C-alpha positions as CSV (number, residue, x, y, z in Angstrom):
1,X,30.1,-35.3,-38.3
2,X,27.4,-36.2,-35.8
3,X,28.5,-33.4,-33.5
4,X,28.3,-30.9,-36.3
5,X,24.7,-32.0,-37.2
6,X,23.8,-31.9,-33.5
7,X,25.2,-28.3,-33.1
8,X,23.4,-27.2,-36.3
9,X,20.1,-28.7,-35.1
10,X,20.5,-27.2,-31.6
11,X,21.2,-23.8,-33.2
12,X,18.1,-24.0,-35.4
13,X,16.0,-25.0,-32.4
14,X,17.2,-22.1,-30.3
15,X,16.7,-19.7,-33.2
16,X,13.2,-20.9,-33.9
17,X,12.2,-20.6,-30.3
18,X,13.6,-17.1,-30.1
19,X,11.7,-16.1,-33.2
20,X,8.5,-17.7,-31.8
21,X,8.9,-15.8,-28.6
22,X,9.4,-12.5,-30.4
23,X,6.3,-13.0,-32.5
24,X,4.2,-13.8,-29.5
25,X,5.5,-10.7,-27.6
26,X,4.8,-8.5,-30.7
27,X,1.2,-9.8,-30.9
28,X,0.7,-9.1,-27.2
29,X,2.1,-5.5,-27.6
30,X,-0.3,-5.0,-30.5
31,X,-3.2,-6.2,-28.5
32,X,-2.3,-3.9,-25.6
33,X,-2.0,-0.9,-27.9
34,X,-5.4,-1.5,-29.5
35,X,-7.2,-1.7,-26.2
36,X,-7.0,1.5,-24.1
37,X,-8.8,3.5,-21.5
38,X,-10.1,7.0,-21.3
39,X,-11.5,8.8,-18.2
40,X,-14.0,11.6,-18.7
41,X,-15.4,14.3,-16.5
42,X,-19.2,14.4,-15.8
43,X,-21.4,16.9,-14.0
44,X,-20.6,15.5,-10.5
45,X,-17.7,13.1,-11.0
46,X,-15.9,10.9,-13.5
47,X,-16.5,7.9,-15.7
48,X,-14.4,5.8,-18.0
49,X,-14.5,4.0,-21.2
50,X,-12.6,1.1,-22.8
51,X,-11.8,1.5,-26.5
52,X,-10.4,-0.6,-29.2
53,X,-9.4,0.8,-32.6
54,X,-11.1,4.1,-31.7
55,X,-14.5,2.4,-31.0
56,X,-16.1,2.3,-27.6
57,X,-16.2,-1.2,-26.2
58,X,-17.4,-0.3,-22.7
59,X,-18.7,3.1,-21.4
60,X,-19.1,3.3,-17.6
61,X,-20.7,6.5,-16.3
62,X,-21.2,5.1,-12.8
63,X,-19.3,3.0,-10.3
64,X,-20.1,-0.6,-11.1
65,X,-21.2,-3.2,-8.5
66,X,-23.0,-0.7,-6.2
67,X,-26.7,0.2,-6.2
68,X,-27.7,3.4,-7.8
69,X,-26.1,5.7,-10.3
70,X,-23.0,7.2,-8.6
71,X,-20.1,8.5,-10.6
72,X,-16.5,8.1,-9.4
73,X,-15.6,10.9,-7.1
74,X,-12.0,11.3,-8.5
75,X,-10.2,10.7,-11.8
76,X,-7.8,8.4,-9.9
77,X,-10.7,6.1,-8.9
78,X,-12.0,5.9,-12.4
79,X,-8.5,5.1,-13.8
80,X,-8.0,2.3,-11.2
81,X,-11.3,0.5,-12.2
82,X,-10.8,1.2,-15.9
83,X,-7.3,-0.4,-15.8
84,X,-8.7,-3.4,-13.9
85,X,-11.4,-4.0,-16.5
86,X,-8.8,-3.6,-19.3
87,X,-6.6,-6.2,-17.6
88,X,-9.6,-8.6,-17.3
89,X,-10.3,-8.2,-21.0
90,X,-6.7,-8.7,-22.0
91,X,-6.7,-11.9,-19.9
92,X,-9.9,-13.1,-21.7
93,X,-11.9,-12.8,-18.5
94,X,-15.3,-11.4,-18.1
95,X,-15.1,-7.6,-17.3
96,X,-17.1,-7.8,-14.1
97,X,-16.2,-5.5,-11.2
98,X,-17.3,-6.7,-7.7
99,X,-17.6,-4.8,-4.5
100,X,-14.5,-6.8,-3.3
101,X,-12.6,-5.4,-6.4
102,X,-13.6,-1.9,-5.4
103,X,-12.5,-2.5,-1.8
104,X,-9.2,-3.9,-3.0
105,X,-8.7,-0.8,-5.1
106,X,-9.4,1.3,-1.9
107,X,-12.5,2.8,-3.4
108,X,-14.9,3.9,-0.6
109,X,-18.4,2.6,-1.4
110,X,-19.8,3.0,2.1
111,X,-21.2,6.4,1.4
112,X,-23.7,5.0,-1.2
């Protein structure tokens, strides 16, 4: 009888942990879907915005962390930085982009 109770308790524990993991994964997927990036074309380059539920959370017309107002030269550069900022937000970190971040993303800032 003790073995049967143990097996039932173990099965319940495994079932509850599986359900808990599934719920957490679903919440994370919902968060990821409600926070998204868009890149937009400007007169002489690109910018990006981070949106949540169709509302602009961050709009970045220029490359952050460098002096002056310089748009991204390519769509790809804007996407890289936008995705970095989105990742920081999802990790509950401050969405600050440094010159080191730009360098790690291979974005050339020496021309500014």
